VMD Tcl script that draws the C-alpha trace (Angstrom):
set ca {
  {-19.13 15.77 -2.70}
  {-16.69 13.74 -5.02}
  {-14.83 10.68 -3.96}
  {-11.80 10.56 -2.30}
  {-9.57 7.49 -1.46}
  {-6.90 7.54 0.76}
  {-4.27 5.27 0.51}
  {-2.51 4.51 3.30}
  {0.90 2.18 3.65}
  {1.00 0.23 6.75}
  {3.33 0.80 9.43}
  {6.63 -0.47 10.03}
  {7.37 -4.41 10.06}
  {11.05 -6.06 10.78}
  {11.32 -6.41 7.15}
  {10.06 -3.36 5.64}
  {12.68 -1.80 7.82}
  {15.75 -4.08 6.64}
  {14.27 -3.55 3.23}
  {13.73 -7.49 2.72}
  {11.34 -8.84 0.12}
  {7.86 -9.17 2.21}
  {4.83 -9.96 -0.18}
  {1.23 -11.51 -0.32}
  {3.65 -14.72 1.17}
  {4.29 -13.22 4.96}
  {2.54 -11.99 7.30}
  {4.80 -10.25 10.12}
  {3.35 -8.15 12.90}
  {4.02 -4.11 13.11}
  {6.96 -3.83 14.96}
  {6.63 -1.30 18.36}
  {7.31 1.54 15.93}
  {4.98 0.16 13.77}
  {1.80 0.30 15.83}
  {3.26 4.14 17.16}
  {2.91 4.84 13.46}
  {-0.71 3.47 13.61}
  {-1.81 5.44 16.47}
  {0.12 8.67 15.01}
  {-2.17 8.50 12.06}
  {-5.50 7.41 14.14}
  {-4.71 10.94 16.13}
  {-3.79 13.48 13.30}
  {-6.94 11.70 10.61}
  {-9.82 10.61 13.63}
  {-11.79 14.29 13.08}
  {-11.96 13.66 9.49}
  {-15.34 12.24 8.06}
  {-14.80 8.87 6.78}
  {-17.13 7.33 4.19}
  {-15.50 3.93 4.51}
  {-12.38 1.52 6.01}
  {-10.69 -1.02 4.24}
  {-7.61 -2.82 4.81}
  {-5.58 -5.78 3.28}
  {-6.62 -8.94 4.79}
  {-2.73 -9.10 5.92}
  {-1.38 -8.38 9.64}
  {-0.05 -5.49 9.02}
  {-2.33 -3.56 7.04}
  {-5.21 -4.45 9.70}
  {-2.93 -3.61 12.14}
  {-2.32 -0.03 10.73}
  {-6.19 0.79 10.47}
  {-7.98 -1.30 14.08}
  {-6.73 1.71 16.00}
  {-8.87 4.72 13.86}
  {-11.70 1.64 13.15}
  {-11.74 1.30 16.96}
  {-11.86 5.00 17.87}
  {-14.28 5.84 15.18}
  {-16.40 2.30 15.88}
  {-16.23 1.85 12.13}
  {-16.32 -1.61 10.17}
  {-12.94 -2.54 8.85}
  {-13.92 -4.02 5.29}
  {-10.73 -6.43 4.91}
  {-9.87 -7.37 1.06}
  {-7.88 -9.90 -0.35}
  {-7.81 -8.20 -3.11}
  {-5.69 -5.41 -1.53}
  {-2.80 -7.28 -0.43}
  {0.89 -7.00 -1.47}
  {2.48 -8.90 -4.55}
  {3.27 -12.31 -4.12}
  {6.92 -12.24 -4.55}
  {6.82 -16.01 -4.82}
  {10.59 -17.60 -4.19}
  {11.82 -13.88 -3.31}
  {9.88 -14.11 0.02}
  {11.98 -12.98 2.68}
  {15.24 -12.87 1.01}
  {17.33 -9.45 0.63}
  {17.55 -8.14 -2.56}
  {21.24 -9.15 -2.75}
  {20.30 -12.40 -2.16}
  {17.81 -12.75 -4.79}
  {20.05 -10.42 -7.29}
  {22.86 -13.85 -6.83}
  {20.15 -16.50 -6.46}
  {17.91 -15.10 -9.48}
  {19.77 -12.92 -11.31}
  {17.70 -13.16 -15.01}
  {14.17 -13.19 -13.14}
  {15.58 -10.29 -10.80}
  {17.36 -8.13 -13.83}
  {14.08 -8.73 -16.42}
  {12.17 -7.53 -13.63}
  {13.46 -4.72 -12.40}
  {13.08 -3.89 -16.09}
  {9.65 -4.49 -16.74}
  {8.12 -5.92 -13.61}
  {4.50 -5.64 -15.24}
  {5.72 -8.34 -17.93}
  {7.81 -9.99 -16.06}
  {6.92 -11.45 -12.40}
  {9.55 -12.78 -9.41}
  {10.54 -16.38 -9.49}
  {7.13 -18.31 -8.78}
  {5.30 -14.91 -8.35}
  {2.96 -12.01 -9.47}
  {2.80 -9.82 -12.09}
  {2.13 -5.85 -11.83}
  {-0.64 -6.20 -13.61}
  {-2.70 -8.85 -12.32}
  {-1.83 -6.61 -8.52}
  {-3.82 -3.75 -11.25}
  {-6.57 -5.78 -11.74}
  {-7.40 -7.53 -8.33}
  {-6.62 -3.92 -6.50}
  {-8.94 -1.91 -9.15}
  {-11.94 -4.86 -8.43}
  {-12.17 -2.93 -4.85}
  {-11.93 0.60 -5.79}
  {-14.83 -0.39 -8.39}
  {-16.50 -2.06 -5.37}
  {-15.64 1.52 -3.10}
  {-17.18 3.55 -6.24}
  {-20.27 2.10 -6.63}
  {-21.16 1.82 -2.94}
  {-19.71 5.69 -2.01}
  {-20.29 8.17 -4.99}
  {-18.72 10.50 -2.49}
  {-17.25 11.18 0.97}
  {-13.48 10.24 2.34}
  {-12.56 6.62 2.22}
  {-9.92 4.46 3.68}
  {-7.71 1.94 1.95}
  {-4.70 0.58 4.24}
  {-2.65 -1.53 1.72}
  {1.21 -2.09 0.55}
  {4.42 -0.62 -0.77}
  {3.87 -2.23 -4.44}
  {0.37 -2.48 -4.28}
  {-0.47 1.43 -3.73}
  {1.97 2.44 -6.24}
  {0.38 0.34 -8.72}
  {-2.77 1.07 -8.16}
  {-2.22 5.40 -8.09}
  {-0.37 4.43 -11.69}
  {-3.41 2.48 -13.23}
  {-5.71 4.94 -11.46}
  {-3.53 8.19 -13.17}
  {-2.22 6.58 -16.62}
  {0.82 5.91 -15.46}
  {2.27 2.63 -16.90}
  {2.25 -0.31 -15.13}
  {5.51 -1.23 -15.38}
  {7.47 1.78 -13.85}
  {5.45 1.65 -10.94}
  {8.83 1.36 -9.03}
  {10.35 4.54 -10.66}
  {7.73 6.69 -10.61}
  {5.74 6.80 -7.45}
  {7.36 6.75 -3.65}
  {5.65 5.00 -0.65}
  {7.94 4.83 2.39}
  {6.37 3.14 5.67}
  {3.27 4.93 6.58}
  {2.90 7.56 4.04}
  {-0.34 8.79 2.72}
  {-1.63 9.46 -0.95}
  {-4.54 10.87 -2.28}
  {-6.86 10.53 -5.42}
  {-10.02 12.70 -5.89}
  {-12.16 11.27 -8.37}
  {-13.30 14.72 -10.04}
  {-15.49 15.35 -13.08}
  {-12.72 15.03 -15.49}
  {-11.17 11.75 -13.94}
  {-8.68 10.79 -11.32}
  {-6.35 13.22 -9.92}
  {-3.53 12.94 -8.12}
  {-3.89 15.15 -4.71}
  {-1.28 14.37 -2.44}
  {1.83 11.82 -3.00}
  {3.81 10.01 -0.04}
  {2.84 12.39 2.67}
  {4.16 11.03 6.19}
  {3.42 14.45 8.27}
  {1.17 12.86 10.59}
  {4.72 11.54 11.67}
  {7.11 12.63 14.06}
  {10.60 13.21 13.34}
  {11.36 10.37 15.13}
  {9.35 7.96 13.54}
  {10.39 9.64 10.06}
  {14.29 9.04 10.62}
  {13.66 4.88 11.00}
  {15.87 3.19 8.88}
  {13.65 1.02 6.20}
  {11.36 1.51 2.97}
}
mol new
graphics top color blue
foreach p $ca { graphics top sphere $p radius 0.5 }
foreach p [lrange $ca 0 end-1] q [lrange $ca 1 end] { graphics top cylinder $p $q radius 0.2 }
display resetview
C-alpha cells in the first residue's frame, strides 16, 4: 500500500474570515463556524483508515484535528514545523494596510515570496524546509497508509509545490487552498502525485459560502 498524505487547512477564524494576515505570530481560536467545519470533516472522514494524524502546534489547527482524534482515540502529533509562515510586522493587518505601510516589501513579496520575505517575516523556502522535515518523518514512520496533516494556507501550498515540482515562489498563484479544504498527495513508484486539490465536499453549502479565504 502506498502512503497518501491528506493536507487539511484549518477551519474558519475571525482573521481568515476578514482576509487579514495571520501567520505563526498570531494564535486565534476557531470561530463557531470553524468548529462546525472541523466536525463536518470528522463526520465524513471518520471511517477512513488513518495511520497517523499530525497538526501544526497552533490552536486553530489543533482545534480542527481534535474532533477526529477524540472520536478515533488517536494521538495527535503536534509539530511546530507545520505552523503557518511568519508574517512578521504584517501580522494582524489587512492587505490594504500592508500595501500602504510596507509598500516596497509587499510588492517584492507578491512578485517572489521565495526570495523576498514579509517585513520581519519568513521566506517561503524556509517554510518548505521545515515542513519537509515533518514529511520526511512521516515517510520514515509510515511506509504506507493514510496520514492527515492539519496545517495552514501558505504552508500547505508551499509543501504541495515542493512535493510536485512547482516553483515555491509561485505558491500563491498556482494552487488554491480555501479554509477547511483538503488536498491529497500519493507517493507512487514514480514520485509524489497530486490526487485532489482544495476539496470541500465535506462541507455543506452554508459553510462553503461563508466569506473569507
